[in-house]
C-alpha positions in Angstrom: -7.6 -12.2 -9.4 -11.3 -11.2 -9.2 -12.2 -8.0 -10.8 -15.2 -6.1 -12.2 -13.7 -5.6 -15.6 -16.0 -3.6 -17.9 -18.4 -2.9 -15.0 -19.8 0.5 -14.2 -19.9 -0.5 -10.5 -18.2 2.3 -8.4 -14.8 1.4 -7.0 -15.6 0.8 -3.4 -12.5 -0.5 -1.5 -12.4 -1.6 2.1 -9.5 0.4 3.6 -7.8 -1.1 6.7 -5.4 1.2 8.3 -4.4 3.3 11.4 -5.7 6.7 12.1 -2.8 9.1 12.6 -3.1 12.2 14.7 -2.8 15.3 12.5 -1.2 13.7 9.5 -2.4 12.8 6.0 -1.0 9.3 6.5 -2.5 5.9 7.0 -6.3 5.8 6.9 -6.6 9.5 6.1 -4.3 9.1 3.1 -6.1 6.0 1.9 -9.5 7.8 2.0 -8.1 10.8 0.0 -6.4 8.6 -2.5 -9.6 6.6 -3.1 -11.5 9.9 -3.6 -8.8 11.1 -6.0 -9.4 8.1 -8.3 -13.2 8.6 -8.2 -13.9 5.8 -5.7 -16.0 5.5 -2.6 -13.8 4.8 0.5 -15.1 2.3 3.0 -12.8 2.8 6.0 -12.0 0.5 8.9 -9.8 1.8 11.7 -7.4 -0.8 13.1 -5.4 1.4 15.5 -4.8 5.0 16.6 -1.2 6.2 16.3 -0.4 9.4 18.2 2.6 10.4 16.2 3.6 13.2 14.0 6.7 15.1 12.8 9.1 12.6 14.4 7.4 12.6 17.8 5.7 9.4 18.9 3.3 9.5 21.9 1.4 6.2 21.7 0.3 3.4 19.5 -3.2 2.1 20.5 -4.6 -0.9 18.8 -8.4 -1.0 18.2 -9.9 -4.1 19.9 -10.2 -7.0 17.5 -13.9 -7.4 18.1 -14.4 -3.8 17.1 -12.4 -4.5 13.9 -14.6 -7.6 13.2 -17.7 -5.6 13.9 -16.7 -3.0 11.3 -16.1 -5.7 8.7 -19.4 -7.4 9.4 -21.3 -4.1 9.1 -19.8 -3.2 5.8 -20.3 -6.7 4.3 -23.9 -7.3 5.5 -25.6 -3.9 5.8 -29.0 -4.1 4.1 -29.8 -0.4 3.9 -31.2 0.7 0.5 -28.1 2.8 -0.3 -25.7 0.1 0.8 -22.5 0.0 -1.2 -21.0 -3.4 -1.7 -17.2 -3.5 -1.1 -15.4 -4.7 -4.3 -11.7 -4.4 -3.3 -9.5 -4.2 -0.3 -6.3 -2.4 0.8 -4.9 -3.7 4.0 -2.3 -1.5 5.6 -1.5 -1.2 9.3 -3.3 -3.9 11.3 -1.3 -4.0 14.5 -2.6 -6.9 16.6 -2.7 -10.6 15.7 -6.4 -11.0 16.5 -7.2 -8.2 14.1 -5.2 -10.0 11.4 -7.5 -12.9 12.0 -10.5 -10.6 11.4 -9.0 -9.5 8.1 -8.5 -13.2 7.1 -12.2 -13.7 7.9 -13.0 -10.9 5.4 -10.8 -12.4 2.7 -12.5 -15.8 3.0 -16.0 -14.3 3.3 -18.3 -15.3 0.5 -19.7 -11.8 0.3 -16.4 -10.3 -0.6 -15.0 -10.5 -4.2 -12.5 -8.4 -5.9 -8.7 -7.6 -5.9 -6.9 -7.0 -2.7 -3.5 -5.6 -1.7 -1.7 -6.3 1.6 0.7 -3.5 2.3 2.9 -5.0 4.9 3.7 -2.2 7.4 5.7 -3.1 10.4 7.2 0.3 11.3 6.3 3.9 10.9 8.2 6.9 9.6 8.2 8.7 13.0 10.0 5.7 14.6 6.9 4.0 15.9 6.8 0.2 16.2 3.5 -1.0 14.7 3.7 -4.7 14.7 5.0 -7.3 17.2 6.7 -10.5 16.0 3.5 -12.5 16.3 1.6 -10.0 14.2 4.3 -10.2 11.5 3.9 -13.9 11.4 0.2 -13.6 11.1 0.5 -11.2 8.2 2.8 -13.6 6.5 0.1 -16.3 6.9 -2.5 -14.3 4.9 -0.2 -13.4 2.0 -1.6 -16.3 0.0 -5.1 -14.8 0.3 -4.4 -11.5 -1.5 -3.8 -10.4 -5.1 -0.6 -8.5 -4.3 1.7 -8.1 -1.3 3.4 -4.7 -1.2 6.3 -3.9 1.1 8.8 -1.1 1.6 12.5 -2.0 1.7 12.9 -1.4 5.4 10.0 -3.8 6.3 11.0 -6.2 3.5 14.3 -6.8 5.4 12.3 -8.0 8.4 10.0 -10.2 6.4 12.8 -11.7 4.2 15.2 -12.0 7.1 18.1 -10.2 5.3 19.6 -6.8 4.6 18.8 -5.2 1.3 21.6 -2.7 0.5 21.5 -3.3 -3.3 19.2 -4.2 -6.1 20.9 -7.6 -6.3 19.8 -8.2 -2.7 16.3 -6.9 -3.4 15.9 -9.6 -6.1 16.8 -12.3 -3.6 14.5 -10.8 -0.9 11.4 -10.5 -3.2 11.8 -14.2 -4.1 12.1 -15.1 -0.4 8.9 -13.3 0.4 7.1 -15.0 -2.5 8.2 -18.4 -1.1 6.3 -17.6 2.1 3.0 -17.8 0.1 2.6 -14.6 -1.8 1.5 -15.0 -5.5 2.7 -11.5 -6.3 5.2 -9.3 -4.5 5.9 -5.6 -5.1 9.1 -4.5 -3.3 9.3 -0.7 -3.1 13.1 -0.2 -3.1 13.5 3.6 -3.4 17.0 4.5 -4.5 19.4 1.6 -4.5 22.9 0.9 -6.0 22.6 -2.0 -8.4 25.6 -4.1 -7.2 27.5 -4.7 -4.0 30.7 -3.1 -5.3 28.7 0.1 -6.0 27.6 0.6 -2.4 30.1 3.3 -1.6 29.0 5.6 -4.4 25.9 7.6 -4.9 23.0 5.4 -6.0 21.3 6.1 -9.3 18.8 8.9 -9.3 15.9 6.6 -9.8 13.1 5.3 -7.6 13.0 1.5 -8.1 10.3 -1.1 -7.6 10.6 -4.8 -8.1 7.6 -7.0 -9.0 7.7 -10.8 -8.7 4.7 -12.3 -10.4 4.1 -15.7 -12.1 7.8 -16.6 -11.7 9.1 -13.5 -13.4 10.8 -10.4 -12.2 9.9 -6.9 -13.5 11.8 -3.8 -12.7 10.0 -0.4 -12.7 12.0 2.8 -12.7 11.0 6.4 -12.3 13.2 9.5 -11.9 13.7 10.2 -8.2 11.9 13.5 -7.4 13.4 15.6 -4.6 10.6 17.6 -3.1 11.0 20.7 -1.0 8.4 19.5 1.6 7.8 16.2 3.4 4.8 14.7 1.6 2.7 12.2 3.4 0.4 9.8 1.6 2.5 8.9 -1.4 2.4 5.1 -0.9 -1.4 5.3 -0.3 -1.9 7.1 -3.6 0.4 4.6 -5.4 -1.2 1.5 -4.1 -4.9 2.7 -4.2 -4.3 3.6 -7.8 -2.9 0.1 -8.5 -5.9 -1.4 -6.7 -8.3 0.7 -8.8 -6.7 -0.4 -12.0 -7.0 -4.1 -10.9 -10.6 -3.5 -10.2 -11.0 -2.2 -13.7 -9.5 -5.4 -15.1 -5.9 -4.2 -15.9 -3.1 -6.7 -15.8 -1.0 -6.5 -12.7 2.2 -5.4 -14.5 0.4 -2.7 -16.5 -1.3 -1.5 -13.4 1.9 -1.1 -11.4 3.7 0.6 -14.3 0.9 3.1 -14.9 0.4 3.9 -11.2 4.2 4.5 -10.7 4.2 6.9 -13.7 1.2 8.7 -12.2 2.9 9.1 -8.9 6.2 10.4 -10.5 4.3 12.9 -12.6 2.4 14.2 -9.5 5.6 14.6 -7.5 7.3 16.4 -10.3 4.4 18.8 -10.6 4.6 19.8 -6.9 8.3 19.5 -6.2 8.6 23.1 -5.0 5.4 23.2 -2.8 5.8 24.6 0.7 5.3 22.4 3.8 2.0 23.9 4.7 0.4 23.1 1.4 2.2 19.7 0.7 -0.6 17.3 1.5 -3.6 19.0 -0.1 -1.6 20.0 -3.2 -0.3 16.4 -3.5 -3.7 14.8 -3.6 -5.1 17.5 -5.9 -2.3 17.0 -8.3 -2.6 13.2 -8.1 -6.2 13.5 -9.1 -5.3 15.5 -12.2 -2.9 12.9 -13.5 -4.3 9.8 -15.1 -1.1 7.8 -15.8 -2.3 6.0 -18.9 -1.3 2.3 -19.0 1.8 1.4 -20.9 3.3 -2.0 -21.8 6.7 -3.5 -21.2 
């Protein structure tokens, strides 16, 4: 993985994601998370999703030539105050031609630095984001990124299997790695450990599995029940991981520290009301550093 270890260069990630209407989700959340870790967000809009609070009106993909134009502008601008991108977080892409534009970025000689592909095929409001051809295209660029991240629901689609237990998650994360990913982070949420435990209440932990260099690492954090629905948690988590990779941290240490930071943040604002959920979350996230710890 490329990084700017020891460099004073500002963290300036390219952020590929969808713009949601009226929600701190997608591109909006990525921008806030980057600012929370002291970075300079370089945003690229890939689609407009007209959906909020369980109501989906439309999913409108940005034309691929427009996505490509945004990439070219940010990579080749020669203005005096031009900020050179040094990392990339790839979220919702939507259309297959836009995935090709992203692949062009990852292969571009002007781009160096760590990259995270957050495979997102469906949205929390019920919206379908990616067609089967787009899913296949995303799989084809897994070998170009530093880390592939995927939620359990979308991991079932990529791995072609159900993931009702942690045992199944371990099989799924290896299946995904066999499709070309050098490192896979499967965000499991709460899961029973074994098949025979499915009928009971799962442990009160949020679980993540990391498959990297042929080894499996399990990360646990207490599951925090919040009084409000908080958008942007996954953006904060993954942007923080990306920032740590940019600073030269080892992948396992980066994931563990970022997961701790997210858990501490959620615990601090667990009683926040709905109206203040998003701004309070990002303010609290900024205040928690999440010092690296070692396995």
